C-alpha positions as CSV (number, residue, x, y, z in Angstrom):
1,M,-22.3,-31.3,-6.7
2,E,-20.9,-33.7,-9.6
3,K,-22.4,-37.3,-10.2
4,P,-20.1,-40.1,-11.4
5,T,-19.4,-40.2,-14.8
6,K,-21.4,-42.0,-17.1
7,K,-20.4,-44.2,-19.8
8,S,-22.3,-41.8,-22.4
9,D,-20.2,-38.9,-21.3
10,L,-17.1,-40.7,-23.1
11,L,-18.7,-40.7,-26.4
12,D,-18.8,-37.9,-28.7
13,R,-17.4,-35.6,-26.4
14,D,-17.3,-31.8,-27.1
15,P,-13.5,-31.1,-28.4
16,K,-13.4,-28.3,-26.3
17,Q,-12.7,-30.7,-23.4
18,L,-9.5,-31.9,-24.8
19,E,-7.3,-29.7,-22.9
20,A,-9.0,-30.6,-19.7
21,D,-8.9,-34.1,-20.5
22,L,-4.9,-34.0,-21.4
23,Y,-4.6,-32.5,-17.9
24,D,-6.1,-35.4,-16.2
25,Q,-4.6,-38.0,-18.6
26,D,-1.1,-36.2,-17.6
27,T,0.1,-39.3,-15.8
28,E,3.5,-38.0,-15.2
29,H,2.6,-35.4,-12.8
30,F,-1.1,-36.4,-12.0
31,N,-1.7,-36.8,-8.3
32,P,-4.3,-39.2,-7.2
33,E,-4.3,-38.0,-3.6
34,L,-6.2,-34.9,-5.1
35,Y,-9.5,-37.1,-5.9
36,D,-12.1,-38.9,-4.0
37,R,-10.5,-38.2,-0.7
38,D,-12.5,-39.2,2.5
39,P,-14.7,-37.0,3.7
40,K,-13.2,-37.4,7.1
41,H,-10.3,-35.1,5.9
42,F,-12.6,-32.1,4.9
43,E,-12.2,-30.1,8.2
44,T,-8.3,-30.4,8.2
45,D,-8.2,-29.6,4.5
46,K,-10.3,-26.5,5.0
47,A,-8.3,-25.4,8.1
48,A,-4.8,-25.9,5.7
49,L,-6.1,-23.9,2.9
50,R,-7.2,-20.9,5.2
51,L,-3.6,-21.0,6.4
52,L,-2.4,-21.2,2.8
53,L,-4.6,-18.3,1.8
54,Q,-3.7,-16.0,4.8
55,A,0.0,-17.3,3.9
56,A,-0.5,-15.5,0.3
57,V,-1.6,-12.3,1.7
58,N,1.4,-12.3,4.3
59,V,3.8,-12.9,1.3
60,E,2.4,-10.0,-0.9
61,L,2.2,-7.6,1.9
62,F,5.8,-8.7,3.0
63,T,7.0,-7.5,-0.3
64,I,5.7,-3.9,-0.1
65,P,7.9,-2.3,2.6
66,L,11.0,-3.9,0.8
67,Y,10.0,-2.1,-2.4
68,M,9.0,1.0,-0.9
69,T,12.0,1.7,1.1
70,A,14.2,0.8,-1.7
71,L,12.2,2.9,-4.4
72,Y,12.5,6.2,-2.2
73,S,15.9,5.6,-1.5
74,L,16.5,7.0,-4.8
75,Q,17.8,10.5,-4.8
76,G,15.7,13.3,-7.0
77,R,13.2,15.9,-6.5
78,H,9.6,16.0,-8.2
79,Q,6.7,18.6,-8.4
80,I,3.3,18.2,-6.7
81,T,0.9,19.1,-9.3
82,G,-2.7,18.8,-10.2
83,N,-5.6,20.4,-12.2
84,N,-4.5,23.7,-10.3
85,N,-1.5,25.9,-9.6
86,L,-1.4,25.8,-6.0
87,Y,2.6,24.8,-5.9
88,E,3.5,26.1,-9.0
89,G,7.3,26.6,-9.3
90,R,8.0,24.5,-6.2
91,L,10.3,21.1,-6.0
92,W,10.1,18.7,-3.2
93,P,12.3,16.0,-2.2
94,G,12.0,12.6,-3.7
95,L,11.1,11.1,-6.9
96,A,7.9,10.4,-8.7
97,P,6.7,8.7,-11.8
98,S,8.2,10.2,-15.0
99,F,6.8,10.3,-18.4
100,Q,10.3,11.0,-19.8
101,P,13.0,10.0,-17.4
102,G,16.1,12.2,-17.6
103,K,14.0,15.1,-18.9
104,S,12.1,16.5,-15.8
105,V,12.3,20.1,-14.3
106,G,14.0,18.5,-11.4
107,K,17.0,17.5,-13.5
108,N,17.2,14.0,-11.9
109,I,19.7,11.5,-12.9
110,K,17.9,9.5,-16.0
111,E,18.7,6.2,-14.4
112,N,17.5,7.0,-11.3
113,E,14.2,8.1,-13.0
114,E,14.1,5.0,-15.2
115,A,14.8,2.8,-11.7
116,F,12.1,4.4,-10.0
117,N,9.4,4.1,-12.5
118,T,10.7,0.5,-13.0
119,I,10.2,-0.3,-9.2
120,F,6.7,1.7,-8.9
121,S,5.4,-0.6,-11.6
122,V,6.5,-3.5,-9.5
123,F,5.0,-2.0,-6.3
124,I,1.5,-1.1,-7.9
125,E,1.4,-4.7,-9.2
126,E,2.1,-6.1,-5.6
127,M,-0.8,-4.1,-4.4
128,L,-2.8,-5.6,-7.2
129,H,-1.6,-9.0,-6.1
130,L,-2.5,-8.1,-2.4
131,Q,-6.1,-7.4,-3.6
132,L,-6.4,-10.4,-6.0
133,A,-5.3,-12.8,-3.0
134,S,-7.5,-11.1,-0.1
135,N,-10.4,-11.2,-2.7
136,L,-9.6,-14.9,-2.9
137,A,-9.2,-15.7,0.8
138,N,-12.6,-13.9,1.5
139,A,-14.3,-15.6,-1.2
140,L,-13.4,-18.8,0.6
141,G,-14.4,-17.8,3.8
142,T,-11.1,-16.4,5.2
143,T,-11.2,-12.7,6.0
144,P,-7.8,-11.5,5.5
145,K,-5.6,-9.9,8.1
146,F,-2.9,-7.2,7.5
147,T,-1.3,-6.7,10.8
148,Y,-0.4,-10.3,11.0
149,L,3.5,-9.3,10.5
150,S,3.4,-6.1,12.3
151,P,0.9,-6.4,15.1
152,G,-0.6,-4.1,17.4
153,P,-0.3,-2.4,19.7
154,G,3.2,-1.0,18.3
155,Y,2.8,-2.3,14.6
156,A,7.0,-2.8,14.3
157,W,7.8,-4.8,11.5
158,L,10.3,-7.2,13.0
159,C,10.2,-9.9,10.0
160,Y,13.3,-7.8,8.4
161,G,16.8,-7.8,9.7
162,E,20.5,-7.5,9.3
163,E,21.1,-11.2,9.8
164,N,17.7,-12.3,8.7
165,T,17.7,-15.0,5.7
166,I,14.1,-15.9,5.6
167,I,10.9,-14.9,3.3
168,P,8.0,-16.0,5.4
169,H,6.4,-19.2,4.0
170,I,8.6,-19.5,1.0
171,I,12.3,-19.9,1.5
172,D,15.3,-19.6,3.9
173,F,18.3,-18.5,1.8
174,K,20.9,-20.6,3.7
175,D,19.0,-23.5,2.0
176,C,20.1,-22.3,-1.4
177,E,23.0,-22.1,-3.8
178,Y,23.2,-20.8,-7.4
179,R,22.8,-23.8,-9.9
180,R,22.1,-23.2,-13.6
181,P,18.4,-24.5,-14.3
182,E,18.1,-27.6,-15.7
183,N,16.1,-26.4,-18.8
184,W,18.0,-23.2,-18.9
185,N,17.8,-21.3,-22.3
186,P,21.4,-20.1,-23.6
187,D,19.7,-17.3,-25.4
188,Q,18.6,-15.7,-22.7
189,P,20.5,-13.8,-19.8
190,E,22.0,-16.2,-16.8
191,V,21.2,-14.3,-13.6
192,K,23.7,-15.6,-11.1
193,I,23.1,-14.5,-7.4
194,D,25.3,-15.3,-4.3
195,Y,22.5,-16.6,-1.8
196,S,25.0,-16.8,0.7
197,K,25.1,-12.7,0.8
198,I,21.4,-12.6,0.7
199,R,19.7,-10.6,3.8
200,V,16.1,-10.0,4.0
201,K,16.4,-6.6,5.3
202,L,14.9,-2.9,4.3
203,G,17.4,-0.9,2.6
204,E,18.4,1.2,-0.3
205,L,18.6,0.3,-3.9
206,D,22.1,-1.4,-4.4
207,Q,23.3,-4.6,-6.0
208,R,22.7,-6.5,-2.9
209,Q,19.1,-5.4,-2.3
210,N,18.3,-5.7,-6.1
211,D,19.7,-9.4,-5.6
212,L,17.3,-9.8,-2.9
213,F,14.5,-8.9,-5.4
214,L,15.6,-11.1,-7.8
215,A,15.7,-13.9,-5.3
216,I,11.9,-12.9,-4.4
217,E,10.7,-13.1,-7.9
218,A,12.6,-16.0,-9.2
219,P,11.0,-17.9,-12.0
220,E,9.9,-21.6,-11.2
221,D,13.1,-23.1,-13.0
222,Y,15.5,-20.6,-11.0
223,A,13.6,-21.3,-7.6
224,R,13.6,-25.2,-8.0
225,A,17.3,-25.2,-9.2
226,R,18.6,-23.1,-6.3
227,I,17.5,-25.4,-3.4
228,K,20.3,-27.6,-2.3
229,P,19.4,-31.3,-3.0
230,E,19.6,-32.2,1.1
231,Y,17.0,-29.3,1.5
232,E,14.5,-30.5,-1.3
233,S,12.1,-32.2,0.9
234,K,12.0,-29.2,3.2
235,Y,10.3,-27.2,0.2
236,L,8.8,-29.3,-2.4
237,H,5.2,-30.2,-1.5
238,T,2.1,-31.5,-3.1
239,A,-1.5,-31.2,-1.9
240,P,-3.2,-32.4,0.3
241,L,0.2,-31.4,2.8
242,K,1.4,-34.7,4.0
243,N,1.0,-35.5,7.7
244,W,-0.1,-31.8,8.5
245,R,-2.9,-31.0,11.1
246,P,-4.5,-27.9,12.7
247,G,-2.3,-26.4,15.2
248,V,1.0,-27.2,13.1
249,Q,2.8,-24.5,11.0
250,L,2.6,-24.7,7.3
251,P,6.0,-25.7,5.9
252,M,7.8,-23.5,3.3
253,F,7.2,-23.9,-0.2
254,G,10.3,-22.4,-2.3
255,S,8.8,-20.1,-4.3
256,I,5.8,-17.7,-4.5
257,G,4.6,-19.7,-7.6
258,M,4.7,-23.0,-5.9
259,L,3.1,-21.5,-3.1
260,Y,-0.1,-20.6,-5.3
261,Q,0.4,-24.1,-7.1
262,I,-0.4,-25.6,-3.6
263,I,-3.6,-23.4,-3.2
264,W,-4.8,-24.0,-6.6
265,D,-4.3,-27.9,-6.0
266,Y,-6.2,-27.7,-2.5
267,L,-9.2,-26.2,-4.6
268,D,-8.9,-29.1,-6.9
269,I,-9.4,-31.8,-3.8
270,T,-12.5,-33.8,-4.4
271,Y,-14.8,-35.8,-1.8
272,K,-17.1,-38.7,-2.8
273,D,-20.0,-39.4,-0.3
274,E,-21.7,-42.5,0.6
275,E,-24.2,-41.9,-2.5
276,G,-21.0,-41.4,-5.2
277,N,-21.6,-37.7,-5.3
278,I,-18.5,-35.9,-5.6
279,T,-17.9,-32.3,-4.4
280,T,-14.6,-30.1,-4.3
281,L,-13.2,-28.5,-1.6
282,F,-13.7,-25.0,-3.5
283,E,-17.4,-25.8,-3.6
284,K,-17.6,-26.5,0.1
285,M,-15.9,-23.4,1.2
286,Y,-16.9,-20.9,-1.7
287,S,-19.2,-17.9,-0.6
288,P,-20.1,-16.3,-3.9
289,G,-21.6,-13.3,-1.9
290,A,-18.5,-12.7,0.2
291,V,-17.3,-9.0,0.1
292,Q,-14.9,-8.1,-2.7
293,R,-12.9,-5.1,-2.8
294,D,-11.2,-3.5,-6.1
295,I,-9.5,-0.5,-6.4
296,F,-7.9,-1.2,-9.8
297,N,-11.1,-2.3,-12.1
298,T,-13.7,0.1,-10.9
299,A,-15.1,2.6,-13.0
300,S,-16.2,6.3,-11.6
301,P,-16.0,9.6,-13.1
302,S,-12.4,10.3,-12.1
303,H,-11.2,6.7,-13.1
304,P,-13.3,5.8,-15.9
305,Y,-11.9,2.6,-17.0
306,R,-10.8,-0.7,-15.9
307,E,-7.2,-0.7,-15.7
308,Y,-6.8,-4.5,-16.1
309,Q,-9.1,-5.2,-19.1
310,G,-8.3,-8.8,-19.4
311,I,-9.0,-10.2,-16.0
312,E,-11.6,-10.1,-13.3
313,T,-10.1,-8.8,-10.4
314,T,-13.2,-9.9,-7.9
315,V,-14.7,-13.4,-7.4
316,A,-18.5,-12.4,-6.7
317,G,-21.6,-14.0,-7.7
318,W,-20.1,-16.6,-10.3
319,L,-21.2,-20.0,-10.5
320,P,-18.7,-22.4,-8.7
321,E,-17.5,-23.9,-11.8
322,K,-16.7,-20.8,-13.6
323,A,-15.5,-19.0,-10.4
324,K,-12.8,-21.8,-9.8
325,N,-11.9,-22.7,-13.5
326,E,-12.0,-19.3,-15.0
327,I,-12.0,-16.5,-12.6
328,I,-9.9,-17.6,-9.8
329,Y,-7.6,-19.5,-12.4
330,K,-6.8,-16.4,-14.2
331,L,-6.7,-14.6,-11.0
332,I,-3.9,-16.5,-9.7
333,C,-2.2,-16.8,-12.8
334,A,-2.1,-12.9,-13.0
335,I,-0.4,-13.0,-9.7
336,T,2.2,-15.6,-10.8
337,D,2.9,-14.4,-14.5
338,Q,3.3,-10.8,-13.6
339,G,6.1,-11.7,-10.7
340,E,7.7,-14.8,-11.8
341,G,6.9,-15.0,-15.4
342,A,4.7,-18.0,-15.4
343,G,1.1,-19.0,-14.5
344,I,0.3,-22.1,-12.3
345,R,-0.6,-25.6,-13.8
346,K,-4.0,-26.9,-13.7
347,R,-3.5,-30.8,-12.8
348,I,0.2,-30.3,-12.2
349,R,1.2,-30.0,-15.8
350,K,4.7,-29.6,-16.7
351,A,5.5,-26.0,-17.3
352,S,8.0,-24.7,-19.9
353,F,11.1,-22.8,-18.2
354,G,12.8,-19.7,-18.7
355,L,11.9,-16.1,-18.8
356,Q,8.4,-15.4,-20.1
357,A,6.9,-11.8,-21.3
358,V,3.8,-11.3,-19.2
359,K,0.6,-12.1,-21.2
360,P,-1.4,-9.2,-22.6
361,D,-4.6,-10.3,-20.6
362,Y,-2.4,-9.3,-17.4
363,Q,-0.8,-6.0,-18.4
364,P,-2.7,-3.0,-17.7
365,S,-4.1,-1.1,-20.4
366,E,-2.2,1.9,-21.7
367,V,-5.5,3.9,-22.8
368,A,-7.2,3.0,-19.2
369,L,-4.2,4.2,-17.4
370,K,-3.9,7.6,-19.2
371,A,-7.7,8.3,-18.6
372,D,-7.4,6.9,-15.0
373,Y,-4.3,8.9,-13.8
374,P,-3.9,11.8,-16.0
375,S,-0.8,14.3,-15.4
376,Y,-0.6,18.0,-15.0
377,T,1.8,20.7,-15.2
378,D,2.5,22.8,-12.2
379,T,0.2,25.4,-13.7
380,G,-2.5,23.0,-13.9
381,K,-2.5,22.3,-17.7
382,P,-2.9,18.6,-18.9
383,A,0.4,16.9,-19.5
384,P,1.3,13.0,-20.5
385,S,0.5,10.4,-17.9
386,S,3.7,9.8,-16.0
387,H,1.6,6.7,-14.4
388,A,0.7,5.3,-17.6
389,A,4.4,5.7,-18.8
390,A,5.7,3.8,-15.7
391,R,3.3,1.2,-15.4
392,F,2.6,0.4,-19.1
393,G,5.9,0.8,-20.1
394,N,7.1,-1.9,-17.6
395,G,4.3,-4.0,-17.9
396,A,5.4,-6.4,-20.5
397,E,8.3,-7.6,-18.5
398,D,7.8,-9.8,-15.4
399,H,9.1,-8.5,-12.0
400,F,12.3,-10.7,-12.5
401,E,13.2,-9.2,-16.1
402,R,12.7,-5.7,-14.6
403,F,15.0,-6.5,-11.6
404,T,17.6,-8.0,-14.4
405,R,17.5,-4.7,-16.0
406,I,18.1,-2.5,-13.1
407,R,21.0,-4.7,-12.3
408,E,22.6,-3.5,-15.4
409,D,22.4,0.1,-14.2
410,L,23.9,-0.8,-10.5
411,G,26.9,-2.1,-12.4
412,D,29.8,-3.7,-10.4
413,P,32.1,-1.0,-8.8
414,E,34.5,-3.7,-7.5
415,N,35.2,-4.8,-10.8
416,G,35.2,-1.5,-12.8
417,I,31.5,-1.0,-13.8
418,P,30.3,2.1,-12.4
419,N,27.1,2.5,-10.9
420,K,24.7,5.0,-12.6
421,I,22.2,5.2,-9.8
422,L,22.3,7.6,-7.0
423,T,20.8,7.1,-3.4
424,W,20.0,9.8,-0.7
425,S,22.7,8.1,1.5
426,E,25.4,8.8,-1.0
427,W,24.3,12.1,-1.9
428,H,24.4,13.2,1.7
429,K,27.8,12.4,1.7
430,T,28.8,15.5,-0.3
431,N,25.9,17.6,-0.3
432,T,23.6,19.8,2.1
433,W,20.2,21.1,1.3
434,Q,20.1,24.5,-0.5
435,A,17.0,26.8,-1.0
436,A,17.6,26.6,-4.7
437,D,16.9,22.8,-4.2
438,F,13.2,23.5,-3.7
439,M,12.7,25.7,-6.5
440,V,12.3,25.0,-10.4
441,E,15.1,27.1,-12.2
442,G,14.0,30.2,-12.8
443,A,10.6,30.3,-10.8
444,A,9.4,33.0,-8.3
445,Y,8.5,32.3,-4.9
446,K,4.9,32.7,-4.2
447,P,3.1,33.1,-0.8
448,P,1.6,31.5,1.4
449,L,3.7,28.5,1.3
450,P,7.3,28.8,3.5
451,R,10.1,30.3,1.8
452,P,12.2,27.5,0.3
453,E,15.4,28.9,2.6
454,E,13.0,28.1,5.7
455,I,12.7,24.6,4.1
456,A,16.4,24.1,3.3
457,A,17.4,25.4,6.9
458,A,15.0,23.0,8.7
459,M,16.0,19.8,6.6
460,N,19.6,20.6,7.7
461,R,19.0,21.4,11.4
462,L,16.8,18.0,11.8
463,K,20.2,15.9,10.7
464,N,23.1,18.1,12.2
465,D,22.0,19.3,15.5
466,P,24.2,17.3,17.6
467,Q,21.9,17.3,20.7
468,K,18.5,16.2,18.9
469,R,19.8,14.4,15.6
470,E,19.0,10.8,17.1
471,E,15.9,12.1,18.8
472,N,14.9,13.5,15.1
473,Y,15.9,10.4,13.5
474,L,13.7,8.3,15.8
475,Q,10.6,10.6,15.3
476,F,10.8,10.0,11.9
477,C,10.8,6.3,12.1
478,E,7.9,6.3,14.2
479,I,6.1,8.4,12.0
480,A,6.9,5.9,8.9
481,T,5.8,2.8,10.9
482,G,2.4,4.9,12.0
483,A,1.6,6.0,8.3
484,I,1.9,2.5,7.4
485,A,-0.1,1.2,10.5
486,G,-2.6,3.6,9.3
487,I,-3.1,1.7,6.1
488,T,-2.8,-1.9,7.5
489,T,-5.3,-1.3,10.4
490,V,-7.9,0.3,8.2
491,L,-7.3,-2.7,5.7
492,D,-8.0,-5.3,8.5
493,K,-11.5,-3.7,8.5
494,Y,-11.8,-3.1,4.8
495,W,-12.7,-6.9,3.7
496,A,-14.4,-7.1,6.9
497,D,-16.9,-4.5,6.3
498,S,-18.2,-3.1,3.0
499,S,-18.9,0.6,4.4
500,V,-15.1,0.9,5.2
501,G,-13.4,2.9,2.4
502,F,-9.6,2.2,1.1
503,P,-7.3,4.7,2.5
504,F,-6.0,5.6,-1.1
505,P,-3.9,8.8,-0.2
506,S,-2.5,6.9,2.6
507,M,-0.3,4.8,0.2
508,G,0.9,7.9,-1.4
509,G,1.3,9.6,2.1
510,S,3.2,6.6,3.6
511,G,5.9,6.9,0.6
512,D,6.2,10.4,1.8
513,R,7.0,9.7,5.1
514,I,9.6,6.9,4.0
515,M,11.1,9.3,1.2
516,M,11.4,12.2,3.8
517,C,13.6,9.8,6.3
518,W,15.9,9.1,3.4
519,A,15.9,12.8,2.3
520,V,16.7,14.6,5.9
521,F,19.0,12.1,7.3
522,G,20.3,9.8,4.4
523,Q,19.1,7.0,6.6
524,L,16.7,3.8,6.2
525,P,13.5,4.5,8.0
526,D,13.5,2.0,10.7
527,L,10.1,0.3,10.5
528,S,11.1,-1.9,13.7
529,V,10.7,1.2,15.6
530,P,7.1,1.0,17.3
531,V,4.4,3.7,17.3
532,K,3.6,4.6,21.2
533,V,0.8,2.7,22.3
534,R,-2.4,4.9,22.5
535,D,-4.5,4.9,25.7
536,T,-8.1,3.5,24.3
537,S,-10.0,4.1,27.6
538,G,-11.4,7.5,26.5
539,K,-9.8,9.5,29.0
540,T,-6.9,10.7,26.9
541,L,-7.4,13.4,24.3
542,Y,-4.5,13.2,21.6
543,H,-3.9,16.4,19.3
544,A,-3.5,16.6,15.6
545,C,-0.7,19.2,15.6
546,Q,1.6,21.7,16.8
547,G,-0.1,23.7,19.7
548,I,-3.2,22.6,19.0
549,Y,-4.7,20.7,22.3
550,L,-8.1,20.9,23.6
551,G,-7.6,18.8,26.6
552,Q,-8.2,20.0,30.0
553,D,-4.7,19.2,31.0
554,K,-2.5,21.5,28.5
555,D,0.1,22.5,31.2
556,Q,1.1,18.7,31.8
557,T,1.2,17.6,28.1
558,D,3.9,18.2,25.5
559,V,2.3,20.3,22.5
560,T,5.5,21.0,20.3
561,C,4.1,18.5,17.9
562,A,1.4,15.8,17.0
563,S,1.0,13.3,19.4
564,P,3.1,10.5,18.4
565,E,0.7,7.9,19.4
566,I,-1.9,9.0,16.4
567,Y,0.6,9.8,13.5
568,H,-1.2,8.9,10.2
569,N,-1.5,10.3,6.8
570,C,-5.0,9.9,5.6
571,R,-8.5,11.0,6.5
572,G,-10.0,7.9,7.4
573,S,-7.0,6.5,9.3
574,N,-7.4,8.5,12.5
575,S,-8.5,6.8,15.1
576,C,-10.7,9.1,17.4
577,K,-12.0,12.6,18.0
578,A,-9.8,15.5,17.5
579,E,-7.1,13.6,15.9
580,G,-7.7,14.6,12.1
581,G,-5.2,16.7,10.2
582,C,-6.5,18.2,7.3
583,G,-5.7,18.9,3.6
584,F,-8.9,17.1,2.1
585,V,-11.8,18.4,4.0
586,Q,-14.9,16.4,4.4
587,K,-18.7,17.3,5.4
588,V,-19.9,17.0,8.8
589,G,-21.8,13.6,9.5
590,E,-19.3,12.3,6.4
591,S,-17.1,9.5,7.3
592,K,-15.0,8.8,4.5
593,S,-11.6,7.5,3.6
594,C,-10.1,9.5,1.2
595,G,-10.5,11.6,-1.8
596,Q,-9.2,14.8,-3.4
597,S,-12.1,16.8,-2.6
598,V,-15.8,16.1,-1.4
599,H,-18.2,14.9,-4.1
600,F,-21.3,13.5,-2.2
601,Q,-23.1,14.2,1.0
602,K,-23.5,10.6,2.9
603,V,-25.9,9.6,5.7
604,A,-23.9,10.1,9.2
605,Q,-22.3,6.8,10.1
606,P,-22.5,5.4,13.5
607,V,-20.5,7.2,16.1
608,L,-17.4,5.1,17.2
609,C,-15.7,7.4,19.9
610,G,-18.5,8.7,22.0
611,G,-19.1,11.7,20.0
612,P,-22.8,12.7,19.0
613,T,-24.4,12.0,15.7
614,P,-24.1,15.2,13.9
615,K,-27.4,17.0,13.4
616,P,-28.7,17.4,9.9
617,Q,-27.6,21.0,8.5
618,K,-29.6,23.2,6.0
619,E,-26.2,24.4,4.9
620,T,-23.2,22.4,3.9
621,L,-20.6,22.6,7.1
622,Y,-17.2,20.8,7.2
623,S,-15.0,19.3,9.8
624,A,-12.3,21.4,11.0
625,P,-8.8,20.0,11.2
626,G,-8.0,19.2,14.8
627,D,-11.5,19.4,15.8
628,N,-13.2,16.4,14.2
629,I,-15.9,14.7,16.4
630,C,-14.9,10.9,16.0
631,A,-13.0,8.4,14.4
632,S,-12.3,8.8,10.5
633,Y,-14.1,12.1,10.5
634,G,-11.9,15.2,9.9
635,G,-8.8,15.9,7.6
636,C,-5.9,14.4,6.4
637,A,-2.1,13.8,7.7
638,V,-0.7,14.4,10.9
639,P,1.6,16.0,11.7
640,I,0.0,18.7,9.4
641,S,2.8,20.1,6.7
642,A,3.3,23.7,6.7
643,S,2.8,23.7,2.9
644,Q,-0.3,22.1,3.0
645,I,-3.2,24.1,1.0
646,Y,-6.7,23.7,0.6
647,P,-7.5,22.3,-2.8
648,V,-10.9,23.1,-4.7
649,I,-13.2,21.8,-2.1
650,Q,-15.9,20.3,-4.6
651,Q,-15.1,20.3,-8.1
652,A,-17.9,21.3,-10.8
653,T,-19.4,18.0,-12.4
654,S,-20.9,20.1,-15.3
655,P,-20.2,23.0,-17.4
656,D,-23.0,25.0,-15.9
657,E,-21.5,24.5,-12.6
658,N,-18.5,26.3,-10.6
659,D,-16.1,24.9,-8.6
660,V,-16.8,25.3,-4.9
661,T,-13.9,27.2,-3.4
662,S,-14.9,28.2,0.0
663,G,-17.1,27.1,2.9
664,I,-17.5,27.3,6.5
665,M,-16.6,24.5,9.6
666,E,-18.4,23.7,12.5
667,L,-16.9,23.8,15.9
668,N,-16.5,21.3,18.6
669,D,-15.3,21.5,22.5
670,Y,-14.4,18.3,24.4
671,A,-15.6,18.1,28.2
672,I,-14.8,15.1,30.8
673,D,-17.8,13.4,31.8
674,W,-17.5,13.4,35.5
675,R,-19.2,10.0,35.6
676,T,-16.8,8.1,33.5
677,G,-13.8,10.3,33.2
678,E,-14.0,10.0,29.4
679,Y,-14.2,13.0,26.9
680,T,-17.1,13.6,25.2
681,T,-17.9,15.8,22.2
682,V,-19.8,19.0,22.7
683,N,-20.9,20.7,19.5
684,L,-20.7,24.5,19.7
685,D,-23.9,24.8,17.9
686,G,-24.1,27.9,15.6
687,D,-20.3,28.6,15.7
688,T,-18.2,28.3,12.9
689,I,-15.2,29.6,10.9
690,P,-14.8,30.2,7.3
691,F,-12.2,28.5,5.1
692,G,-11.1,28.7,1.3
693,T,-9.1,27.3,-1.3
694,G,-5.5,28.3,-1.3
695,E,-5.6,29.1,2.4
696,L,-3.1,26.9,4.6
697,V,-4.4,24.3,6.5
698,Y,-2.5,24.8,9.7
699,K,-4.0,28.3,10.0
700,I,-7.2,27.3,9.8
701,A,-6.5,24.4,12.2
702,W,-5.3,27.1,14.5
703,D,-8.6,29.5,13.8
704,A,-10.7,26.5,14.7
705,Y,-8.5,26.1,17.9
706,A,-8.8,29.6,18.8
707,A,-12.4,30.2,18.4
708,V,-13.0,27.0,20.6
709,M,-10.7,28.1,23.4
710,K,-12.3,31.7,23.4
711,K,-15.7,30.1,23.8
712,R,-14.1,28.6,27.1
713,D,-12.7,31.8,27.8
714,P,-13.4,35.2,26.2
715,N,-9.9,36.7,27.3
716,W,-8.1,34.0,26.2
717,S,-5.2,34.9,24.1
718,E,-2.3,32.9,22.4
719,N,-0.5,33.5,18.8
720,P,0.6,30.4,17.0
721,P,3.7,28.8,17.7
722,A,6.7,29.3,15.4
723,T,6.7,26.3,12.8
724,S,8.4,23.2,13.9
725,D,11.1,22.0,11.7
726,V,9.0,18.6,11.3
727,R,5.8,20.4,9.9
728,M,8.5,22.7,7.8
729,V,10.0,19.8,6.1
730,F,7.2,17.3,5.0
731,P,5.5,18.0,1.7
732,P,1.9,18.4,1.3
733,S,-0.5,15.6,1.2
734,T,-1.7,14.7,-2.0
């Protein structure tokens, strides 16, 4: 609560208050409607702010598939490395961050690697913005929803399209035309965009798509200048929103920066009660103990430093005044400064125009990134951090400046300026896959991985089989949609339930799924293709991979590949029993989102799918791929890559310890409860199978399946099926 100002407060005032006083006295932009508002408007203002906060989450999430599909459209090859030599000498389709663009072992085009680094840095910062917006929403009583733009049950993304011109909550580009900003600085490059050609669609990195990115990340001066005069009233608003009431859609705001400005102004709304006490809308809605999430500034043995040393990335436990005026103010400024090149204004103070370098506080620390994201050679030796090179190397520029730089490499072929960037669609016009594409020059083949000739042949068959090409392409689109749904559905729970973990490898795994569609077909993965709707009654048992089906109706079930209803790419994002792939094992009784290897034994989580709570064990047992007991228990990535190898199971944490490189897995069977018709889990107590570092995951999955089938019928005998082309081409999860 704030008391009315006393006359004594006006005398001998602390000089530190000068800036705040100047904001209050900025009469040109002062908005009196924010102050001493009638308390009867509180519920309406609260409802508006909650919608604004969800709108911010929507906008940040909306950009991620756009940037991902362009990022992975860039042609090239990369190595999969770690502190091991499991994939020594191998190359995989697609690019990854590069320490020195143009000098990688994949012999990729320099401009391609530079563009990848640049867009990758934007993509990661959009993830940061999504986290910051979500933490702000949760701190103000609004649990963020991440399937708003791609709702279940199919999770298709219908907000992009060949004729779409709308950025949700922000702008319809039909209402825009290029006009030079009023305060344009002639010392800076003028970025002209033909808004009549802008379409809000997913696509490869080309001139038009890059112009879309420039339009999304436009600085405030460009964003205001582009709105046609007759449409200004449609986009230029002040808080509180005029004539808005609950049940009415929010207006659009012209730019992402203007949306955040309105959010900030709503936080500033004050109400005066009958006794003269003043309270802000922020104070009324702020929950200092709300769940806050952080994947950037947490410290752990494998991530020792905060990536952003200059900002707080959560809003928990602070007193209201500090939470709003310091933590949240810098949090919002970090979003707008990285993206559009300028922070928000307190009290609507007039901002400077033109491109601005990102302030140091809002840039990631190079020292932290090098420690948090170490790189390795394919033999497991330390190498310079490629993540640090990509992110810190681009961090001083805002997103608009970064895409302006990419624009130069895209050239202008119509006017004789060549395009230096090659995408998969262009590569496919004159190339087919060869065995040499999957090996470092001079490297020798090492089992047990599939031979490079097998992978090349599978890549070409998937694209060129005239009877199955469209079916294959549709399957890859379903896989891509399902992979992203495996993330967004987990995030829906992540900010609501502190026990839910973040699906880290899912982010990389979803990139692999998108990239492989480009690499195999030279086509965009169509995220408007929905995933097949699963039966949630418990009467259907889905299967994790080719041939591995433990249901009672195998004769009536297609087991040539994993059930498309359960495509996902990270342990923790599988929805029920028997659906876990593998690659990153976890202990029995451990419901865990992700990680390279198991580090800690956890108490068993509540069972979600009807399976039993695991019994305490005297020895460590691990969950078998395709034979996990329940939701989020199990391994990683469905379908299981034919190249997926078990890494070190548990790394040593001190010099006197050894890595754990072998273990045993428990076995489960699944029976139909005659009373309900639902599948229940039957633990085969005492029956286990061994596994170890360096073994193929599918082999262990088949061994587990075979052991269960032999338990049912001692005379059962069946050989593993030949590897499907889909499993053959997918890279291993990392």
